[in-house]
N, C-alpha and C positions, 0 to 999 in steps of 0.2 A: 421329773418326767420330761420337762422341756429340754434339759440338757441332753438327755438320752436321744430325743428326736433330732436335735441339731447334730449330735455325733453321728447318727445314722445317715443323715443327709450329706455331711461332708465326706463320709466314707464312700457313699454312692457317687457323689460328684467327682471324687478323685479318679475314679475309673474313666469318667468322661474327659476329665482334664488331661489325663495321660494320653488317651487316644487322640484327642483333638490337638494337643500341644505337639505331639510327635508328628502329626500330619502337617501342622503349620510349619514346623521346622523343616520337614522334608521338601515342602514346596517353596520355602523362603530362602534357605541356605543354599547358595548356588555354587560355591567355589571349591568345595572339597574334591570334586572330580578333576579340578585343574592341577592338583598337586599330587605328590606321591603319598597316598593315604594308607595308613596301616592301623588295623584294629588291634587293640591290646586286650587279650583274653585273660592273661595271667600277669600278676605283678603290676608295676607302676611305670614301666618304661618300654620303649620300642627301639630297635636298632635298625638304622637305615644304611643301605650301601651308598657310598659317595663315588659316583662314576667319574671316570677320566676319559679322555679322547682315546679311541682304540689305537694300539701300536701297529706298526708296519713290520712284518716279518722280513728277514733277509734270507737269501739263498744259502743252502747248506751244501758243502762239498763232501761227497761220499768219502768216508774214512777219516774225515777231520772231526775234531771236537766241535760240538754244537755250541754256538754262541747264542744264548737265549735272549729273546726280546720279551720283556714282561710288561703287562698292564696291571697297574696296582688299583685295587678297589678297596678303599679304606672304609671305616665304619663311623657312624655318628649316632650317639645315643640321645634320645629325647625322653625326659622324665615328665610324666603327666602333671598338669597343674589343675587346680579346682577353680571354676568360674561359676559362683552361685548367684542366682537371682531369686528374689522373694516377692510374692504378690500377696497383699493383705486384702482379705475379703471379710467385710463386716457381716455379723450374724443377720442383719436385716437384708443385705444384698444376697446372702446365701439362699434366701427364699426365692430368688429368681430361678433356681433350678438349673436347667440345661443352659439357659441364657447366661447365667453367672459362670457356669463352667466354660463356656465358649470365650467369654471375656478374659478369664484367667488364662485359658489355653493360648489365646492370641498374644497376650502379654508375655507369657513365659516362653512359648515356642518361638515367637518372633524375636524375643530378646536374646535367646540362645543362638538363633540363626545369625543375628547381627553380630554377636560376639565372635562366632566362628569365622564369619567372612571378614570381619575387621582384623582378626589375628593374622589372617592370610595376607590381606592387603598391606598391613603394617610391615610385614616381612620384606616387601619390595624395596624398602629403603636400604636394605643390606646388600643389594646388588652393587657391584663395583662401578658400573657404568650406566648412563642414561641415554635414552633416545628421545628426540623432541626437545623443546626449550620452554622455559618458564614464561617467555614473553610472547608466545604465539600459540596458535592451535596446533594440535597433533593431527597431521594430515595423512592421506593415503600414501604419499611418497615416503613419509617417515616410517610408516608401517612396513612397506615393502623393503626399505633399506634395512630396517631392524631385523626382519625375517631373513634376508639374504646374509646379513652379518652373522647371525646365530648359526645358520646352516654352514657357513664357511669355517666355523670353529672346529668342525669335525665330530662334535657330539652326536650321538644317535638317540633318537626318541621323539616324542610328540612335542611340538611347540604349542603353547597356549598363550592367550592374551586375555588380560582382565582390564576392562575399561569402565570408566564412569559413563553415565548416559550422554554427557555432552561430548566426550571424546568419541563415543560411538556414532553420534550424529555427525560429527565432523568428517569421519571416515566415510560414512554413507553419502554425505554431500560430495565428497571427492569422487566417489564412483559415478555419481550423476554428472559431475563436471567433465569426466572423461567419456561421457556417452555410454556408460555401462549401466543403462537404466534397468535392464533385467536383473543384473547382479545386485543392484541397489535395492530393488523391490524385494528380491528374495532375502537379502540381508536384513532389511527393515521388517519384513513380514515375520521373520522368526522372533523378533522382539528382543530377546535377551541372550540367545544362544544360537550359534551357527558356525559355519566354517568358511574361511576366506583364505585363499592361497595355501590350503592345507593346514591352516592354523585354526584351532578351536577358539572361538570367541565367547567370553563370559562377560556379562554386563551386571554391575552391582552399583547401588547408590552409596555403598560403604567404602569407596576408595578414600584414601587419606588426602589431606591437603597440606601444602607447605607454602612458605613465604620466603622470597629471596631478598626481602627488604623493600621491594618496590611492587612486585607482582605476587599474587596468590595463584597457585596452580594445583590441579589434580595430579595425583601420583598413582598411575596404574602400573601394570607389569606386562612384559613380553618375555617369555622364558620357556625353557625345557621343563617338562613336568617333573623330572627328577631333581630339579634345582632346589625345590622346597619340599619338606616332609611334614606331614600332619599325622600325629598319633592320637588315637581317641578310644574311649571305651565304647562298647556296644551293649546295650543301647546308649546313644550319645547322652541322653538326659536321664538323670536320677531324680525322682520326685519324693518329697516328704511333706506331710501336713502336720501342723501343730496348733494347739489352742493358744490364744493370747487373751486371757480373761481381763487383763488391765484395760484393753481397748475394745473388749466385747467383739472380738473378731477371730478369724482363722488366718494362719500364715501358711501359704503353700510355696515351697521352694523348689526350684529346678536348678540342678547343678550339672554343668558339663565338665567332663574330665578330658582335657585335650592339651596337646603341646604342638605348636608350629615352630619349625626350625629351618633356618637357611642351611642347605647342604652344600651348595656350590654357587658362590656369589658371582662366578664368572660365566654362568650358564643362563644369563638373562639380563634384562635391562629394566630400570625404572622408565616409565612412560610419562612424560611431562605434557600437560595441556593447560594453557592459561585459563583460569576460572573466568567465566562470563562470556567466553567465545563458544559458539555452537557450530 
């Protein structure tokens, strides 16, 4: 009878875990809107268009053969990968009811969110060029230079920036130094997302770090949204619960099916900011 009661409890808690973990993921995963995201409804892969700079047409003389000017759009296929996380819940902890469900939901929903954001920030290292240096802070001048350089490439689309919190603070301080207090207040007031010079700004603690042998530095990204593709299942998280009698506990797994791929390494920059500088 006790086993039956426990089974009923875990079944009921799973509903709470699913709802709460999905909500935690939605509020914690910040970077999917920064890239070319595509939901996979059938199969295990998605195909992304790889954009090029638009071509310039030439004048055509009436009666003469047309000399075509073509713009090539190639394709890149991303096959989904599995990223499973498991939370162990003891039968004693299970008696915590809704509180236990929330703990598991935060563990799994937050873990999947971190995984997804980290997959995106890890892709930045595939860009062919960087802006900023490993020995200094990334400043507002670097940001403006990077944006202007990207726009000069001729690519069309939205430019996005993904920064770590310290890089974000450095840019905000630069706005204040230039006497742009209103812009700085608006920028800081938004907390983790806003727009600067037409660029969407995303802030995440999950930027990667690198080491040049002397300095450690954050690696963010400044890029056209079509430079990186993210294919994923909807819903993003698949949940399964199982008994683990050996440890007198339940195992609740959350698996994300996602693939992040670099589509155009020339349509963005790594952003370097020396660790420790605000």
